[in-house]
ChimeraX commands (.cxc) that place a marker at each C-alpha (Angstrom):
marker #1 position 68.47,6.19,138.58 radius 0.5
marker #1 position 69.26,9.42,140.52 radius 0.5
marker #1 position 72.64,9.66,138.91 radius 0.5
marker #1 position 71.03,9.43,135.47 radius 0.5
marker #1 position 68.52,12.01,136.09 radius 0.5
marker #1 position 70.97,14.33,137.66 radius 0.5
marker #1 position 73.18,13.67,134.77 radius 0.5
marker #1 position 70.57,14.51,132.22 radius 0.5
marker #1 position 69.54,17.69,134.16 radius 0.5
marker #1 position 73.14,19.11,134.23 radius 0.5
marker #1 position 73.45,18.28,130.27 radius 0.5
marker #1 position 70.47,19.98,129.76 radius 0.5
marker #1 position 71.30,23.07,131.96 radius 0.5
marker #1 position 74.67,23.26,130.35 radius 0.5
marker #1 position 73.15,22.83,126.74 radius 0.5
marker #1 position 70.61,25.61,127.59 radius 0.5
marker #1 position 72.89,27.96,129.31 radius 0.5
marker #1 position 75.26,27.83,126.36 radius 0.5
marker #1 position 72.85,27.96,123.57 radius 0.5
marker #1 position 71.10,31.19,125.08 radius 0.5
marker #1 position 74.12,33.27,125.24 radius 0.5
marker #1 position 73.91,36.04,123.02 radius 0.5
marker #1 position 77.27,37.14,121.23 radius 0.5
marker #1 position 76.76,40.82,120.36 radius 0.5
marker #1 position 78.81,42.08,117.32 radius 0.5
marker #1 position 80.77,45.02,118.10 radius 0.5
marker #1 position 81.27,47.34,115.03 radius 0.5
marker #1 position 81.18,51.15,113.71 radius 0.5
marker #1 position 80.82,52.11,110.35 radius 0.5
marker #1 position 82.53,55.24,109.20 radius 0.5
marker #1 position 82.78,57.30,106.28 radius 0.5
marker #1 position 85.36,59.70,105.38 radius 0.5
marker #1 position 85.10,62.08,102.04 radius 0.5
marker #1 position 87.59,64.55,100.91 radius 0.5
marker #1 position 85.77,67.50,99.73 radius 0.5
marker #1 position 88.36,69.71,97.56 radius 0.5
marker #1 position 85.81,72.61,97.19 radius 0.5
marker #1 position 85.76,73.05,101.13 radius 0.5
marker #1 position 89.37,71.71,101.50 radius 0.5
marker #1 position 87.94,69.30,104.06 radius 0.5
marker #1 position 87.49,65.94,105.25 radius 0.5
marker #1 position 83.93,65.15,106.17 radius 0.5
marker #1 position 83.56,62.20,108.45 radius 0.5
marker #1 position 80.27,60.17,109.72 radius 0.5
marker #1 position 80.67,57.67,112.21 radius 0.5
marker #1 position 77.68,55.15,113.08 radius 0.5
marker #1 position 78.21,53.56,116.39 radius 0.5
marker #1 position 75.75,51.66,118.88 radius 0.5
marker #1 position 74.52,54.13,121.55 radius 0.5
marker #1 position 74.49,51.69,124.44 radius 0.5
marker #1 position 78.00,50.99,123.79 radius 0.5
marker #1 position 79.16,54.46,123.48 radius 0.5
marker #1 position 77.15,55.31,126.64 radius 0.5
marker #1 position 78.84,52.68,128.64 radius 0.5
marker #1 position 82.56,53.58,127.43 radius 0.5
marker #1 position 81.72,57.20,128.78 radius 0.5
marker #1 position 80.34,56.06,131.76 radius 0.5
marker #1 position 83.51,54.25,132.47 radius 0.5
marker #1 position 85.75,56.76,131.31 radius 0.5
marker #1 position 84.12,59.86,133.13 radius 0.5
marker #1 position 82.56,58.02,136.18 radius 0.5
marker #1 position 79.12,59.30,135.38 radius 0.5
marker #1 position 76.22,58.15,133.58 radius 0.5
marker #1 position 75.38,60.24,130.36 radius 0.5
marker #1 position 72.09,58.84,129.02 radius 0.5
marker #1 position 72.87,59.51,125.42 radius 0.5
marker #1 position 70.28,60.06,123.11 radius 0.5
marker #1 position 67.41,60.12,125.94 radius 0.5
marker #1 position 65.37,62.53,127.67 radius 0.5
marker #1 position 67.87,62.26,130.51 radius 0.5
marker #1 position 71.25,63.28,128.49 radius 0.5
marker #1 position 73.32,65.14,130.41 radius 0.5
marker #1 position 74.17,68.94,129.56 radius 0.5
marker #1 position 77.72,68.11,129.07 radius 0.5
marker #1 position 77.49,65.10,126.75 radius 0.5
marker #1 position 78.57,66.66,123.61 radius 0.5
marker #1 position 81.73,67.82,125.46 radius 0.5
marker #1 position 82.31,64.51,127.02 radius 0.5
marker #1 position 81.84,62.72,123.63 radius 0.5
marker #1 position 84.21,65.40,122.01 radius 0.5
marker #1 position 86.82,64.44,124.75 radius 0.5
marker #1 position 86.34,60.69,124.37 radius 0.5
marker #1 position 86.71,60.80,120.64 radius 0.5
marker #1 position 89.74,63.16,120.82 radius 0.5
marker #1 position 91.69,60.61,123.22 radius 0.5
marker #1 position 90.59,57.48,120.86 radius 0.5
marker #1 position 90.40,58.80,117.42 radius 0.5
marker #1 position 93.18,60.58,115.05 radius 0.5
marker #1 position 94.02,61.26,111.59 radius 0.5
marker #1 position 96.83,62.07,109.77 radius 0.5
marker #1 position 96.74,63.62,106.22 radius 0.5
marker #1 position 100.04,63.24,104.20 radius 0.5
marker #1 position 101.72,62.32,107.53 radius 0.5
marker #1 position 100.67,65.49,109.43 radius 0.5
marker #1 position 98.26,65.05,112.46 radius 0.5
marker #1 position 95.22,67.06,111.74 radius 0.5
marker #1 position 92.62,68.32,114.26 radius 0.5
marker #1 position 89.19,66.44,114.13 radius 0.5
marker #1 position 86.36,68.61,114.86 radius 0.5
marker #1 position 83.15,67.31,116.54 radius 0.5
marker #1 position 80.25,68.92,114.77 radius 0.5
marker #1 position 77.42,67.13,116.32 radius 0.5
marker #1 position 75.22,63.99,116.43 radius 0.5
marker #1 position 71.81,62.74,115.80 radius 0.5
marker #1 position 70.32,59.07,116.49 radius 0.5
marker #1 position 68.77,56.72,114.02 radius 0.5
marker #1 position 67.12,53.86,116.07 radius 0.5
marker #1 position 69.79,52.52,118.33 radius 0.5
marker #1 position 72.66,54.04,116.45 radius 0.5
marker #1 position 74.32,57.34,117.03 radius 0.5
marker #1 position 75.55,59.17,114.09 radius 0.5
marker #1 position 78.53,61.71,114.68 radius 0.5
marker #1 position 79.70,64.09,112.29 radius 0.5
marker #1 position 83.34,65.42,112.13 radius 0.5
marker #1 position 85.36,67.23,110.07 radius 0.5
marker #1 position 89.17,68.19,109.33 radius 0.5
marker #1 position 89.56,71.50,107.85 radius 0.5
marker #1 position 92.55,72.94,105.71 radius 0.5
marker #1 position 93.11,69.88,103.44 radius 0.5
marker #1 position 94.58,71.08,100.23 radius 0.5
marker #1 position 95.41,67.54,98.80 radius 0.5
marker #1 position 95.40,64.00,100.05 radius 0.5
marker #1 position 97.96,61.56,99.22 radius 0.5
marker #1 position 97.70,59.44,102.26 radius 0.5
marker #1 position 95.47,59.12,105.23 radius 0.5
marker #1 position 96.38,57.40,108.34 radius 0.5
marker #1 position 93.54,56.56,110.66 radius 0.5
marker #1 position 93.75,55.45,114.06 radius 0.5
marker #1 position 90.62,54.45,116.07 radius 0.5
marker #1 position 90.53,52.92,119.65 radius 0.5
marker #1 position 86.78,53.82,120.29 radius 0.5
marker #1 position 85.43,51.24,122.44 radius 0.5
marker #1 position 88.46,48.84,122.27 radius 0.5
marker #1 position 88.97,49.42,125.94 radius 0.5
marker #1 position 85.67,47.69,126.49 radius 0.5
marker #1 position 85.07,45.08,123.53 radius 0.5
marker #1 position 86.78,43.29,120.73 radius 0.5
marker #1 position 85.57,46.10,118.63 radius 0.5
marker #1 position 85.68,46.72,114.90 radius 0.5
marker #1 position 85.64,49.71,112.87 radius 0.5
marker #1 position 85.05,49.79,109.10 radius 0.5
marker #1 position 86.23,52.80,107.08 radius 0.5
marker #1 position 84.99,53.57,103.74 radius 0.5
marker #1 position 86.87,56.61,101.99 radius 0.5
marker #1 position 86.32,58.68,99.03 radius 0.5
marker #1 position 89.36,60.72,98.05 radius 0.5
marker #1 position 89.22,62.46,94.47 radius 0.5
marker #1 position 87.08,59.40,93.39 radius 0.5
marker #1 position 89.24,57.03,94.66 radius 0.5
marker #1 position 87.46,54.62,97.01 radius 0.5
marker #1 position 89.23,52.67,99.53 radius 0.5
marker #1 position 87.99,50.54,102.63 radius 0.5
marker #1 position 89.93,49.34,105.75 radius 0.5
marker #1 position 89.13,47.39,108.82 radius 0.5
marker #1 position 90.34,48.45,112.18 radius 0.5
marker #1 position 90.36,45.99,115.13 radius 0.5
marker #1 position 92.03,45.41,118.82 radius 0.5
marker #1 position 94.79,44.13,117.09 radius 0.5
marker #1 position 95.36,46.57,114.20 radius 0.5
marker #1 position 93.87,49.94,115.56 radius 0.5
marker #1 position 95.50,51.93,112.80 radius 0.5
marker #1 position 96.19,52.02,109.16 radius 0.5
marker #1 position 97.45,53.83,106.24 radius 0.5
marker #1 position 95.81,54.45,102.73 radius 0.5
marker #1 position 97.84,55.84,100.09 radius 0.5
marker #1 position 95.97,57.57,96.98 radius 0.5
marker link #1:1,2 radius 0.2
marker link #1:2,3 radius 0.2
marker link #1:3,4 radius 0.2
marker link #1:4,5 radius 0.2
marker link #1:5,6 radius 0.2
marker link #1:6,7 radius 0.2
marker link #1:7,8 radius 0.2
marker link #1:8,9 radius 0.2
marker link #1:9,10 radius 0.2
marker link #1:10,11 radius 0.2
marker link #1:11,12 radius 0.2
marker link #1:12,13 radius 0.2
marker link #1:13,14 radius 0.2
marker link #1:14,15 radius 0.2
marker link #1:15,16 radius 0.2
marker link #1:16,17 radius 0.2
marker link #1:17,18 radius 0.2
marker link #1:18,19 radius 0.2
marker link #1:19,20 radius 0.2
marker link #1:20,21 radius 0.2
marker link #1:21,22 radius 0.2
marker link #1:22,23 radius 0.2
marker link #1:23,24 radius 0.2
marker link #1:24,25 radius 0.2
marker link #1:25,26 radius 0.2
marker link #1:26,27 radius 0.2
marker link #1:27,28 radius 0.2
marker link #1:28,29 radius 0.2
marker link #1:29,30 radius 0.2
marker link #1:30,31 radius 0.2
marker link #1:31,32 radius 0.2
marker link #1:32,33 radius 0.2
marker link #1:33,34 radius 0.2
marker link #1:34,35 radius 0.2
marker link #1:35,36 radius 0.2
marker link #1:36,37 radius 0.2
marker link #1:37,38 radius 0.2
marker link #1:38,39 radius 0.2
marker link #1:39,40 radius 0.2
marker link #1:40,41 radius 0.2
marker link #1:41,42 radius 0.2
marker link #1:42,43 radius 0.2
marker link #1:43,44 radius 0.2
marker link #1:44,45 radius 0.2
marker link #1:45,46 radius 0.2
marker link #1:46,47 radius 0.2
marker link #1:47,48 radius 0.2
marker link #1:48,49 radius 0.2
marker link #1:49,50 radius 0.2
marker link #1:50,51 radius 0.2
marker link #1:51,52 radius 0.2
marker link #1:52,53 radius 0.2
marker link #1:53,54 radius 0.2
marker link #1:54,55 radius 0.2
marker link #1:55,56 radius 0.2
marker link #1:56,57 radius 0.2
marker link #1:57,58 radius 0.2
marker link #1:58,59 radius 0.2
marker link #1:59,60 radius 0.2
marker link #1:60,61 radius 0.2
marker link #1:61,62 radius 0.2
marker link #1:62,63 radius 0.2
marker link #1:63,64 radius 0.2
marker link #1:64,65 radius 0.2
marker link #1:65,66 radius 0.2
marker link #1:66,67 radius 0.2
marker link #1:67,68 radius 0.2
marker link #1:68,69 radius 0.2
marker link #1:69,70 radius 0.2
marker link #1:70,71 radius 0.2
marker link #1:71,72 radius 0.2
marker link #1:72,73 radius 0.2
marker link #1:73,74 radius 0.2
marker link #1:74,75 radius 0.2
marker link #1:75,76 radius 0.2
marker link #1:76,77 radius 0.2
marker link #1:77,78 radius 0.2
marker link #1:78,79 radius 0.2
marker link #1:79,80 radius 0.2
marker link #1:80,81 radius 0.2
marker link #1:81,82 radius 0.2
marker link #1:82,83 radius 0.2
marker link #1:83,84 radius 0.2
marker link #1:84,85 radius 0.2
marker link #1:85,86 radius 0.2
marker link #1:86,87 radius 0.2
marker link #1:87,88 radius 0.2
marker link #1:88,89 radius 0.2
marker link #1:89,90 radius 0.2
marker link #1:90,91 radius 0.2
marker link #1:91,92 radius 0.2
marker link #1:92,93 radius 0.2
marker link #1:93,94 radius 0.2
marker link #1:94,95 radius 0.2
marker link #1:95,96 radius 0.2
marker link #1:96,97 radius 0.2
marker link #1:97,98 radius 0.2
marker link #1:98,99 radius 0.2
marker link #1:99,100 radius 0.2
marker link #1:100,101 radius 0.2
marker link #1:101,102 radius 0.2
marker link #1:102,103 radius 0.2
marker link #1:103,104 radius 0.2
marker link #1:104,105 radius 0.2
marker link #1:105,106 radius 0.2
marker link #1:106,107 radius 0.2
marker link #1:107,108 radius 0.2
marker link #1:108,109 radius 0.2
marker link #1:109,110 radius 0.2
marker link #1:110,111 radius 0.2
marker link #1:111,112 radius 0.2
marker link #1:112,113 radius 0.2
marker link #1:113,114 radius 0.2
marker link #1:114,115 radius 0.2
marker link #1:115,116 radius 0.2
marker link #1:116,117 radius 0.2
marker link #1:117,118 radius 0.2
marker link #1:118,119 radius 0.2
marker link #1:119,120 radius 0.2
marker link #1:120,121 radius 0.2
marker link #1:121,122 radius 0.2
marker link #1:122,123 radius 0.2
marker link #1:123,124 radius 0.2
marker link #1:124,125 radius 0.2
marker link #1:125,126 radius 0.2
marker link #1:126,127 radius 0.2
marker link #1:127,128 radius 0.2
marker link #1:128,129 radius 0.2
marker link #1:129,130 radius 0.2
marker link #1:130,131 radius 0.2
marker link #1:131,132 radius 0.2
marker link #1:132,133 radius 0.2
marker link #1:133,134 radius 0.2
marker link #1:134,135 radius 0.2
marker link #1:135,136 radius 0.2
marker link #1:136,137 radius 0.2
marker link #1:137,138 radius 0.2
marker link #1:138,139 radius 0.2
marker link #1:139,140 radius 0.2
marker link #1:140,141 radius 0.2
marker link #1:141,142 radius 0.2
marker link #1:142,143 radius 0.2
marker link #1:143,144 radius 0.2
marker link #1:144,145 radius 0.2
marker link #1:145,146 radius 0.2
marker link #1:146,147 radius 0.2
marker link #1:147,148 radius 0.2
marker link #1:148,149 radius 0.2
marker link #1:149,150 radius 0.2
marker link #1:150,151 radius 0.2
marker link #1:151,152 radius 0.2
marker link #1:152,153 radius 0.2
marker link #1:153,154 radius 0.2
marker link #1:154,155 radius 0.2
marker link #1:155,156 radius 0.2
marker link #1:156,157 radius 0.2
marker link #1:157,158 radius 0.2
marker link #1:158,159 radius 0.2
marker link #1:159,160 radius 0.2
marker link #1:160,161 radius 0.2
marker link #1:161,162 radius 0.2
marker link #1:162,163 radius 0.2
marker link #1:163,164 radius 0.2
marker link #1:164,165 radius 0.2
marker link #1:165,166 radius 0.2
view
């Protein structure tokens, strides 16, 4: 009788533990728009604050406390450095500098703003994004709008870069 009770207990414990685990979805949503009048790409990236905060902590060995009253004074600089090491764009085959403009918070999402200057025309975009991929099975969705042509790509740990032709 004790074996049956132990067996039932272990079965319920196993079912309870496996059904209680939460599988978090790791995704960012990004928009890239070519603005011919400004001769620039405007980029918006939406990414979960807690994931980015953890990545900065692991990379720089300090807590940054993004989007809180305790946010460190060097948070913008650390974000800029992290993104510059993990996010790049080639326009028409040429590497371009991505400028980090700033950030704002919307619930638990950090919205980061970037631009790429001196873009005369876009015939191709090569996007590489390894942000958070050192921590998670991350996905980055990119929506682009270049001269009225809209295209989207999905970047993952297996395929962290892709080329779009216009």
